[in-house]
C-alpha positions in Angstrom: -4.4 -65.3 43.5 -4.8 -62.8 46.4 -4.3 -59.2 45.8 -1.5 -57.5 47.5 -2.8 -55.1 50.2 -1.6 -51.7 50.1 0.6 -50.6 53.3 -1.4 -48.6 55.9 0.3 -45.4 57.2 1.8 -45.7 60.8 0.2 -42.2 61.5 -0.9 -39.3 59.7 0.2 -35.8 60.3 -2.6 -33.5 59.1 -2.9 -34.3 55.4 0.4 -36.1 55.3 0.3 -39.9 55.8 3.6 -41.5 57.3 4.7 -44.9 56.1 7.1 -47.2 57.6 10.0 -48.5 55.7 9.3 -51.6 53.7 12.5 -53.4 54.4 15.4 -52.9 56.8 17.6 -50.0 55.9 15.2 -48.3 53.6 13.9 -44.9 54.2 10.4 -43.7 55.7 7.9 -42.5 53.1 5.5 -39.4 53.2 2.5 -39.2 50.9 -0.3 -36.6 50.5 -2.5 -35.0 47.9 -1.7 -31.4 46.8 -4.4 -28.8 46.5 -4.3 -29.3 42.6 -5.4 -32.9 43.3 -2.0 -34.2 42.5 -0.6 -37.2 44.5 2.9 -36.4 46.2 5.6 -38.9 47.5 8.7 -38.1 49.1 11.4 -39.6 51.4 10.9 -39.1 55.3 14.4 -39.9 56.5 15.6 -43.1 58.2 13.6 -42.9 61.6 10.1 -42.1 62.5 10.8 -38.9 64.3 12.5 -37.2 61.3 9.7 -38.5 59.2 7.1 -36.9 61.4 8.9 -33.7 61.7 9.0 -33.3 57.9 5.4 -34.3 57.6 4.6 -31.4 60.0 6.3 -28.9 57.7 4.6 -30.2 54.6 1.2 -30.1 56.4 1.9 -26.5 57.5 2.7 -25.5 53.9 -0.8 -27.2 52.8 -2.5 -25.3 55.8 -1.0 -22.2 54.8 -1.8 -22.5 51.1 -5.1 -20.8 50.9 -6.5 -20.1 47.5 -5.3 -20.6 43.9 -2.1 -18.4 44.2 0.0 -21.2 46.4 -0.4 -23.6 43.4 0.8 -21.2 40.8 4.0 -22.3 39.2 7.3 -20.4 39.5 7.5 -20.1 35.8 4.0 -18.2 35.9 5.3 -16.2 38.6 8.6 -15.6 36.9 6.7 -14.4 33.8 4.5 -12.1 36.1 7.2 -10.6 38.0 9.0 -9.7 34.5 5.8 -8.1 33.1 5.3 -6.0 36.3 8.9 -4.9 36.0 9.2 -3.0 39.3 11.6 -3.4 42.1 10.1 -4.9 45.3 12.3 -2.9 47.4 11.6 0.7 45.9 8.4 0.1 43.6 10.4 1.9 41.0 10.3 0.5 37.4 13.3 -1.1 36.2 15.6 0.0 33.5 15.7 -2.0 30.6 19.2 -3.3 31.3 18.1 -4.3 35.0 15.3 -6.3 33.5 17.5 -7.8 31.1 19.9 -8.9 34.1 17.0 -10.1 36.2 15.6 -12.1 33.3 19.1 -13.9 32.9 20.0 -14.4 36.6 16.5 -15.4 37.9 15.9 -17.5 34.8 19.0 -19.4 35.2 18.0 -20.1 39.0 14.8 -21.6 37.9 16.0 -23.9 35.2 14.3 -27.4 35.9 12.1 -25.9 38.5 9.4 -23.7 36.7 7.0 -26.4 37.1 7.1 -26.3 40.7 4.4 -24.6 42.8 4.8 -21.4 44.9 4.0 -23.5 48.0 6.7 -25.8 47.4 9.5 -23.3 48.0 11.7 -24.6 50.8 15.2 -23.8 51.9 16.1 -26.9 50.2 14.8 -26.1 47.0 16.3 -22.6 46.9 19.6 -24.0 47.7 19.4 -26.2 44.7 18.2 -23.3 42.6 21.0 -20.9 43.8 23.5 -23.7 43.1 22.8 -23.6 39.3 26.1 -21.7 38.7 29.4 -22.2 37.8 31.4 -20.0 40.3 30.7 -18.7 43.8 30.2 -15.2 42.3 27.3 -16.8 40.4 25.8 -18.3 43.3 25.7 -14.9 45.1 24.3 -13.3 41.9 21.5 -16.1 42.0 20.8 -15.7 45.6 20.3 -12.0 45.1 17.8 -12.6 42.2 15.7 -15.2 44.3 15.6 -13.1 47.4 14.2 -10.2 45.5 11.7 -12.7 43.8 10.4 -14.0 47.1 9.7 -10.7 48.5 8.1 -9.7 45.4 5.9 -12.6 45.6 5.0 -11.9 49.4 4.3 -8.6 48.9 1.8 -9.0 46.0 -1.8 -9.0 46.7 -2.8 -11.6 47.0 0.5 -13.1 48.2 2.1 -16.1 46.5 4.6 -16.9 49.2 4.2 -16.7 52.8 6.4 -14.6 55.2 8.2 -17.6 56.3 9.1 -18.3 52.6 10.0 -14.7 51.9 12.6 -14.8 54.9 14.3 -18.1 53.8 17.2 -16.2 52.3 18.2 -13.3 54.6 21.3 -11.0 54.1 24.7 -12.9 54.7 22.9 -16.3 54.2 25.5 -19.0 53.8 26.1 -19.8 50.1 26.0 -23.2 48.6 28.9 -24.6 46.6 28.3 -24.2 42.7 26.6 -27.3 41.2 27.9 -26.6 37.7 31.3 -26.7 36.2 32.6 -23.4 35.5 36.1 -21.7 35.3 36.4 -18.2 37.1 38.1 -15.6 34.9 41.7 -14.7 36.1 42.1 -11.7 38.2 43.3 -8.4 36.5 45.7 -7.9 39.3 47.8 -10.1 41.9 49.2 -7.8 44.6 49.2 -7.7 48.6 47.0 -5.3 50.2 48.3 -2.8 52.5 46.9 -2.8 56.1 43.9 -0.1 56.4 43.5 -0.3 52.6 40.0 -0.8 51.2 39.3 -4.0 49.2 38.2 -1.7 46.4 41.3 0.5 46.4 42.5 1.4 42.8 46.2 1.2 42.5 48.2 3.2 40.0 48.7 0.2 37.8 44.9 -0.3 37.8 44.7 2.7 35.4 46.4 3.1 31.9 49.7 5.3 32.0 50.4 8.3 29.6 52.2 6.1 27.4 49.5 3.5 27.2 46.9 6.0 26.3 49.2 7.6 23.7 49.8 4.2 22.2 46.0 3.4 22.2 45.2 6.9 20.7 47.4 6.3 17.9 46.1 2.7 17.3 42.4 4.0 17.2 43.3 6.9 15.0 44.5 4.4 12.4 41.3 2.8 12.5 38.6 5.3 12.7 40.5 8.6 12.0 41.0 11.8 14.3 38.2 10.8 16.7 40.0 7.7 17.5 42.9 9.8 18.9 40.5 11.9 21.1 38.5 9.1 22.7 41.1 7.6 24.9 42.3 11.2 26.1 38.7 12.3 26.8 38.0 9.1 28.6 41.1 9.7 30.6 40.9 13.4 31.3 37.3 13.7 31.7 35.8 10.6 33.4 32.8 9.5 31.3 31.9 6.0 31.7 31.6 4.2 28.2 27.9 4.7 27.7 28.1 8.3 28.6 31.0 9.0 26.3 29.9 7.2 23.1 26.5 9.2 23.0 28.1 12.6 23.4 26.9 15.1 20.6 28.8 18.2 19.5 26.4 20.3 21.7 27.3 18.7 25.0 30.8 20.2 24.9 31.0 23.7 25.9 34.6 25.0 25.3 33.7 28.5 26.6 31.3 27.5 29.0 27.6 28.1 29.2 24.9 29.6 31.1 25.0 26.6 34.0 29.0 26.9 34.3 31.3 29.5 32.8 34.4 27.2 32.7 34.9 24.7 29.8 33.0 21.5 30.5 31.0 18.6 29.0 27.2 17.9 29.9 26.7 14.2 30.7 23.0 14.0 30.6 22.4 10.7 29.0 24.1 7.3 28.5 23.6 4.6 26.0 21.1 2.1 27.6 22.9 -1.4 27.8 19.4 -3.1 27.8 18.0 -1.2 24.6 17.1 -3.3 21.6 17.3 -2.1 17.8 14.4 0.1 17.1 13.4 0.5 20.6 10.7 3.3 21.1 12.3 6.2 22.8 15.8 5.4 21.2 18.7 3.9 22.8 19.5 6.6 25.4 18.6 6.3 29.1 19.9 8.7 32.0 23.3 8.0 33.5 23.8 5.6 36.1 21.8 6.2 39.2 19.9 8.9 37.3 22.3 11.4 38.0 23.5 14.0 35.3 26.4 16.1 35.8 29.1 18.6 34.3 32.4 16.8 33.7 35.6 18.9 33.4 37.2 19.7 30.1 41.0 20.5 30.8 42.9 22.6 28.2 45.8 20.0 28.4 45.8 16.2 28.8 47.9 14.5 31.4 49.8 13.1 28.2 50.6 16.4 27.2 48.0 16.8 24.2 45.9 19.8 23.4 42.6 18.2 24.5 40.4 21.1 24.3 41.6 22.2 20.8 41.2 18.4 19.8 37.4 18.6 21.3 36.9 21.7 19.2 38.1 20.3 16.0 36.1 17.3 16.5 33.0 19.5 17.2 33.4 21.2 13.8 34.0 18.0 12.1 30.9 16.4 13.7 28.9 19.3 12.5 30.2 18.9 9.1 29.3 15.3 8.8 25.7 16.3 10.3 25.3 18.8 7.3 26.6 16.1 4.8 24.1 13.6 6.4 26.5 11.1 7.3 26.2 11.7 11.3 22.9 12.9 11.9 23.2 13.6 15.7 26.6 15.1 15.3 27.9 12.6 17.6 31.5 13.1 18.7 32.4 9.1 18.6 29.9 7.8 15.9 29.6 4.2 14.7 30.6 3.4 11.2 27.1 3.9 10.1 26.9 7.4 11.8 24.8 6.1 14.8 25.4 4.9 18.3 27.7 2.2 19.0 26.7 -1.2 20.4 29.2 -2.0 23.2 29.9 -5.7 21.9 30.5 -4.1 18.4 32.8 -1.6 20.0 34.9 -4.0 22.0 35.1 -6.8 19.5 35.7 -4.7 16.1 37.5 -1.9 17.6 38.8 -1.7 21.1 40.2 -5.1 21.1 42.3 -5.0 18.1 43.6 -1.6 18.9 44.6 -2.9 22.3 46.6 -5.6 20.7 48.4 -3.0 18.4 48.9 -0.7 21.3 50.4 -3.4 23.3 48.0 -3.0 26.3 48.1 -6.1 28.4 45.7 -9.0 27.7 45.4 -12.5 29.2 44.2 -15.5 27.1 42.6 -18.3 29.2 40.5 -21.4 28.8 36.8 -21.5 30.0 35.1 -24.8 30.7 31.6 -24.6 31.7 28.2 -26.2 31.6 25.7 -24.9 29.2 22.0 -25.0 29.5 20.1 -26.7 26.5 16.5 -25.6 26.7 15.3 -28.0 24.1 16.6 -31.1 26.1 16.7 -29.4 29.7 19.8 -30.7 30.3 23.4 -29.2 30.6 26.3 -29.9 28.3 30.1 -29.3 29.2 31.9 -26.8 26.8 35.3 -25.3 26.5 36.1 -22.0 24.7 38.9 -19.7 24.7 38.5 -16.5 26.4 40.5 -13.2 26.6 40.7 -10.8 29.6 41.6 -7.2 29.2 43.8 -6.3 32.1 43.0 -2.7 31.6 39.4 -2.5 30.2 38.0 0.8 28.8 36.6 1.7 32.2 40.1 1.7 33.6 40.1 5.4 31.8 37.9 6.3 34.5 40.4 5.2 37.0 43.0 7.4 35.4 40.6 10.4 35.7 40.2 9.7 39.5 44.0 9.6 40.1 44.6 12.8 38.1 41.7 14.4 40.1 43.2 13.3 43.2 47.0 13.3 42.7 47.4 16.3 40.3 44.8 18.6 41.2 44.1 17.8 45.0 40.3 17.1 44.4 38.7 16.0 47.8 35.9 13.3 47.8 33.0 15.4 47.2 34.6 17.3 44.2 35.5 14.0 42.7 32.0 12.6 43.3 30.3 15.7 41.9 32.4 15.5 38.8 32.7 11.7 37.9 29.0 10.9 39.2 29.8 8.3 41.7 27.1 7.1 43.9 28.3 8.6 47.1 31.3 9.7 48.7 32.0 6.6 50.7 32.4 4.5 47.5 34.8 7.2 46.4 36.9 7.2 49.6 37.2 3.5 49.8 38.1 3.2 46.1 40.4 6.3 45.6 41.6 7.5 49.0 42.3 4.9 51.6 45.6 3.8 50.6 46.5 2.6 54.0 49.7 4.8 54.1 48.1 7.5 56.0 47.7 5.5 59.1 51.1 4.0 58.9 52.6 7.4 58.4 50.8 8.8 61.5 51.8 5.8 63.4 55.5 6.2 62.6 55.4 9.8 63.7 53.9 8.9 67.3 56.9 6.3 67.7 59.7 8.7 66.0 61.1 10.1 69.3 60.5 7.1 71.6 58.1 7.4 74.8 57.6 10.7 76.4 59.9 11.4 79.3 58.2 10.9 82.7 60.0 12.9 85.5 
């Protein structure tokens, strides 16, 4: 029996052999040997011109891959990227929470592709990785994670990615459709936007009313005692973020001022680190968002009419007494049941959510259907679970603080940014000042008396 002869390539483009289709209607094939000695085979398309163009791209990548770094797997690079723990944009070390987010987001994108070599990264492969998401928002998050990863690999010495690879995901790049099943969470609000109003503008209904704050205060007090009544009042009137508020100690509040500020205030120098783990070296605190410390106001009376400053004074004395008794070692104003710092998940599930139900705060129940990754089988399994959305999350108290500062006390953007610790004035302006009404009112005034008389 005569052995079947292997087909000969029609042409070779550098290191890539181009083979004609074996039969009518079949695809052209491209074959080559990688730098690691492994043979590779892929489709070249339906015509010779397309096949040769693709072969040139593969050969160019092979030619650029000078050295072992080009054959390093994406999984190996992922581990190295996390171990170095620095932003490729600023070279600053990541916060623990940032590292956790990058590990989740980039790790999700690389599922099923960790074995691929750095030299294999193309726009087509990146689109496959970006699409490992259930919603368009998650596709955007994957894109951001991959863009930073490519930049890091290019800037690394020696480089793992070429400059051309690092530029495959430019800003404003088009997004692929999600490839996984995912049910987007319902929106917290559904309303028309006024012309001239920023997308991020916070409306009155995006912040809890006085009656809602009072109802939540009563509900929390029934569960944890007096500090439960204080917690939403302080959040709405002083503006701390959750992580900033629930690490406050007795000596952070100054009812009679201090050397830094003569009026009553609260020092916000730390926050609970969302990326910390139990027993972490250095504890569970980190600097506030943006590494910005600040002094927050402590008004005498709440917008609900409660004697806020007196409530804080009473809680300070109680926290110090708890410290002396050994039940609250740090004299925390809002301690967890065992006297330490709360975990956000525990606070949300065990305290805040049940209190919201009793207080009548709005909640939306919905069913989430999504594809869940199984690392053992390297496959996705579709699952459905009930979810609950808080229309007014704890952070909504901070929106109320901003509205009080602007609408009651006339704070300008600079003042609000300083008291609330927002990143910049532009964020504050878009979120709390650009109502859209100002332009309409100016326009109406222009037209009030009709066109000027021309004589």
